[in-house]
N, C-alpha and C positions, 0 to 999 in steps of 0.2 A: 564847472561845463555845463552848458545851457542845457534844458531838459530838449530833448527831441521823442516825437511821437514815433511807438510801434508800429508795424505796418496794419496790424488789427486795428489800431484808432485810425486810420488813414483811408482804409480801401472802404466802399459806399457799402457793398451788400459782403459781410466778412464771413457770414456762414455758408452762401454760394461760392466765396471764393476757397474758402476751404476744402469744401467738398470736389471741387475742382481740382485743387492742389493735391490733396490725398490719391485721387484717380491717377495725377501723374507720376505722383512720386510709389504708387503701386504697381504700377509696371515698370517702373525702371527696377525697383527692389527684385522684382519676378526676375531679371537678368543681370543681377549681379552680386554671384555666388560668392566673391571673395569677399565682400562685405557681410554678407550673410554668415558666414563662418567667423568673421571677426567678430560680429554683432554678439551672436551665441556665445563667444569667448566672454567679451566684456560683460554683459547682462550677470553671467556668473561668477565671474572674479570682482568686477568691480574696480578694474584698476584705476580710474580718474578719479574716485570719490575724494570730493574734497579739494578739486580744481576748477578753476575758472577760465575758460577757453574764450578768448577773441578771437571771433573770425572776420576776414574782407574776404570774400568769395565771389564767383559769381552765381546767384542765390536761383537755381531751377532744380528739377527733381533728383537729378544724379548727386547735387552736391547735398541737397537734403536728406540723402541718403545716409552721408556721411555724416551732416551735424546729426541727426538722430542716433547714427551709432556711437557718438562720442556721448551723447547724452546720457544712453540707456548704459555707459561707461562709468556713470557716476558722476560726470561733469555737469556743473553749471554752463551754458553757452549763449555767448549774445555773437549773434551775427550781422552783417551788412553786405551790400555789393563792393564790388571792386570795379566796375563799369556802369556807368549810368544808364546804359541802355541793355544790359545782360541780366536784369532780374525778371523774374517770372511771378508776379505778384500774389497770383494765386499760390503758387508754392510758397513764397516767405510767410502768407497768412496760415498757411497748415502747418508751418514751422512753429509758427507763434502762439501755437495752441498748445503745444507740447509744455508741461508743467517746469520741463529743466531748460527750456529754449526762449529766448526773446531775439525777435529778429525787427531789426530796422530798414530792410533792403527792401526799396522802392525803385521802381522802372521810371526811369525820364525825368530823374530829379537833375537840376543846376547845379552849377560846384559848389554852392555854399551849403546846400541841403547833403550834397555827397558829403562833405569831410564833417557836416556837424553829425551826422551819422555813424561814422568813424567814431569821432569824438564820444557819441552816445555809448559805442562798445567800448570803448575804455572809462566809462565813467563806471563798469563793473568791474573794474580794477583785476584784470586777467592776471595769470597767473600762468598760462600759455597763449600762443598765437598762433594762427594759420592763416597765412597771407597768399594772395595772387596776386602779385606786384609790387609787395613791400610798401602799400599806404600805409600800413597799419604800424609798421614797425619804424616807419621815418616819424609819423605823427606821435608816438611813445616816446621815442628819442630827442623829438625837436621840443616838445610841448610838455611833456608827461615826464620826465626823466627820474623824479623823484618814486614812481613806480618801478623802475627797472631792478630794483634787488630783490622785489617778490616774484619777479618773473623767472622761471625755472626754464626756459627757452621757447624757441619757435619753430616751425614749418614753413617752408616757401615752394609754392607750385610753380613757379612760370620761369621761363628762359629772362626775362626780363627782371623779373623779381631778383633772382639770382645774380644777375647780373648789377645790377644797383648794391645788393648785398655785400659784393666780393667789392665795389668800390668802397662802401663805405666801412669795410671790415681793414682796406687797404690804409684810409686814410686814420684807424685807430681808433672810428668813431662806434662801433657797433660792439653793444655793453652787454649783451647776454649771446647765447649760443643758439646758433638756428641751422638746422637742417637743408642742405639744397636737394630737397624733392625731387626737383625738376632734373637734377643729373644722373640719377638711378638709372641702369639700364632698363626697368619696368616703367619709367617714366618715358624717356628717351625714344626709346626703339618701338614704342608702342603708341603714347599719349601726341608725342610730339611728331611722328611719321604718318602711323595710321589715322589718327584722331584729327590732325591738323589738314591732311591732306582730303581727306572723306569730307570734312565736315564744312571745310571751306570753299570746296566745289560744289558740293550739294547747294549750301545757302546761297551762293551766286547762280545757280541754277534754277533755283527755285524764284528767287526774287526777279531775275530778269528773265526767266523764261526763255533762254536761250541756250542753244546747244554748245558743247566744247567740240565735237567733230569740225576739224579743219580749220579750225583756230590757232592765231598765233599767241601763244601764251606766255607774257614774260614773268619770269617768277624772281624776285630780287632777293637774292641770298640764298645762300646753300647748305644753310645748317640743317639739325636734323627737320625740322619743321619744314622748309623751303623742299627739301629732297624728297617729304611725303607730298608735296603738292605737286613737284615735277613729276613723279612717278605715278599718282594718280592722274593728272591732266594728260601725260603722257598715253596711259591705258584707255583714254577716252577720245581717244585718236585726235587730240591737239600737236600742234608743233611748238614745241617747248623752246624757250630760250631762256638761258640763267644769267643773271647779272650776278657781279659777286666783287667785293675788295682785300677778300685774302686769298692770294695765290694757290693754296693748296687746295681750296676749297672750290675755286675755279678750276684747278686742273682736274679735281676728282669729276666735278659734271662735266668738263669735256672726254673725259676716260668714260663715262657714263653714255656719251653719246648726243651729249645736247649741245646744242650753239651754243656759245660764251661769247659775250660781248659787252661793252659798257653801255650804261642805260641810255646817254645820250645817243647813241647807234640803234639800240633798240626800239627808243620813243618812235621811230619813223614807220615803223610798219605794223607794231604789235596790236592786237585788237583788244586782249584782255592782258591787264597787269596785277599784279597780287604780289603785294610787299611781306616781307617775313623776316625782316633784318633785326626788329628792335631799336633800330638806331632812328634818328631825324632826317627830315630832309632828303627822302631817297628819290624820291619823284616831284620836282620842282618845276619854275616857270620855263627854264630853259629845256625841258623836256615836254610841257604843256605845249609850246609852242611848235614843234614837231608830230605831234599826234594828228593821226587820222581822225575825220569826222565818225561819232559814235562809239569812240572806245571806250571800256568799260575800267574803271579802277575800283582796287578792292585792297583792305589792309588786312594780314594774318598775324599781326605783330600787336602787342599788349596796348599800347598806347596809339591814341590818333595823333601821332607826331611825324608819320612816315610819308604822307602824303601832303605838301603843304597847300593846304585849302586856304591861307589866306592869300596866298599869289595867286592860286586858280580865281577867287571872287573878284582880285584887282583887274584881272584880265578878261573877265567875262562882263559882257554887255548887258547879259539876263539870266536869269535863275528862276528854275522851276520843279517840283517834284515830278518827273514822268512818269513815274511807278513809284508806289509803297517802298519806301527805303532806298528810292535811286533820285539822287540829286542832278537834276542836268545845268549843266555849265555852258551857256552859249557866246564861242568868242566872236570878236569884231566881224572875220573873214565867215561867220556862219558855221565854223565847225562847232560838234557837240562834245562835251566830255562829261561823262558820267561817272559819278562817285556813288558807292554803296554804302550803305550805314555810318553815312557821315565820316568817313574814315578810319571809325573805328574797330574794332574786333569784330570781322566780317560774321563770322562764324556763333559769334552769338549776341552781335546789336542788330542783326538786320532784324524785319520785323515778323519772319516766321523763322527765328533761331532755334535751335534745339541743342547747340553746342558739339562736341564729341559723341560720337557712338557711345549706348551704354555700357557695351562690354568694356571698351576702353578705358574708361573712368573708373572703372570696378576697379582695375588693376592701379589706375595711379592713386585712387582714395584708401584702396588696401593698405599702399605703402604708407601715405598719408598717417592714416589710425596706428597702425604699427608703429611710425616714428612718435608720434605723440605720447604713446604708450611707453616705449625707452626713454624719452624724456623725464616723464613721471619717476618711473624707476630708476633709471642711472643718471639724472642731469648734472650730479655732482663731477660726473667725469669729464665733463666736455668745459672746456674755458671759453669763454667769449670771444665768438667769431663766426666765421661759416666751417660747416662741418659737412662731409659726406656722411650718406647714410649709411648705417653698418650694413655689409654686402649681406649677412646673414638675413636680415629683415628684408632685402629686396629677392632673395632666394626662397625666403617663407612666401611671400604672397604667389612667386610664381608656381611655386608648389601646390598650394591650394587651389590656384586655377587650372593647372593641368591634371589634377584630382578629377575638379568638377566636370573638366571637358572628356574625361574619361581616356586622358593620354598617357600612355605609359613610355618608360625611358629608360636607359642604361644607368647603372652608377659604376666606380671604380671600384675595382679590385683591391684589396690590400696592397698585393704587388703593384699594382698601377699608381696606387697612390704613392707609396712607399719612392717608385722612381721617379713621380713626377715630384717630389720634394727632396730629391737628392742631387748632388752635383757629384757625386763620385762614379755614377754608371756612366761608360761611354761606348762607343761602338763595340 
C-alpha cells in the first residue's frame, strides 16, 4: 500500500484548523447526551482495548464525537471520508491530533486520492470496520482479502451501504459479519426521516436562497428518507409530488395525501427535484427535455448517480456556476437547469452543508458505538454476512435518550408481559 499523508500534513495552518475543528466538536458534544453517556462507560470499562478500527464516514463534527468515543474506549482508529465533498478539514485535523486517531479525510479530493485514503486506512490492518456506503468493506474484500481472517466484524451506517452489503451477501462474497445499523428503528425512524428531511431541505434553501412555499417539489423515492423529505417539504407549504417504482410505497404516498405519478409526468411541471432512491439514472435526458426553465435538481442519496449529469452536459450548450454550489446548465432552447452539489449528497456536499441535526446523529452514532462494542464482546456469535443489530442495543440507546430528555414512559406489568407472550389467553 502506498504512503498517503494524514490531514495534518495537508492543511496549510494545522494549528488554526485544529482550533476551529475542536470548537465545532465542542458544540456538537454539548448536544449529544447519548454519546456522552456511552463515552463515560467506554472510558471506564475500555471495551475496545487492543482493537484497530477502520472508518470511512462523513468526517464532520458529529462524526468526530463518535470517532473520539471509540478511541476513548481503547481502540486505535484510522478514519477517512466516504464522500469527496463531505469532509470538514478543520474537524479532520482536530481528530488527527488525538493520540489514538489517524485521519486521512480531506475535502475536495479526486477519485484517485479518495481511494488512496481508503487504502491508507486499510494499511492500519483494522480488526473492525465502520462504513458509510460500504467502500471500505468492498476495498478490503477486493484488494486485501488476507486481512479478513483478523477482522471481528463491521457496521454499516447508510441505506445504500446496506443494499450493497445484502447484494454482496446474497452472492456469497461477504466474508465477515456486518451489522446493518441503518435498519434499526433508532436509525430509520429518526436519522432517515427527520435527519434527511430537515438537513436536505435546509441545505437546498441555504444554497439557493429560495423559498419552499408554493413550490412544486418532486421527491423521487418514498422510503424512509423520501418520507422525511416529503413530510418536511409539505410542512413548509410546498406542493409535494412523489415518484416511485414500488407499488406499495406508491400507494402509501397516495394514502398520505401526496400526488403520485411517473417521473416523466412530474418533469413537466416540477420546480425542485430531490432524489432519495439509492439507485442510478432516476432523472435522465428524457426528463431534462421536459423540464421548465430554472428548475433545481438535488440528490439526497449516497452516490452521485441518481441524476445523470453526463447526459445533461451533452444536452447543454453552456455551463456556469450560478451560485456557490449551484451548477447551471443552459440548454439549446435557453432553458436553464440548476444542479446542486455536483449531484452528490446535498445535505453534506453543498458548500455550507452541516449534515443532519446534532440530536439526530447522536442517536444513530449511539447505535454505532453499541454495535462496535457488541462485535468486540460477542463477535464469535455472528457468522459472515449481514446481521440485524440486536434489539436490546437499539432499546438501550432509546432509553438513554429518553432519560436525557426527561421523558418518562410506561412499562408492562408482569401480567401484561405474560399475556403478550402467551397463545393460550383468548377472549
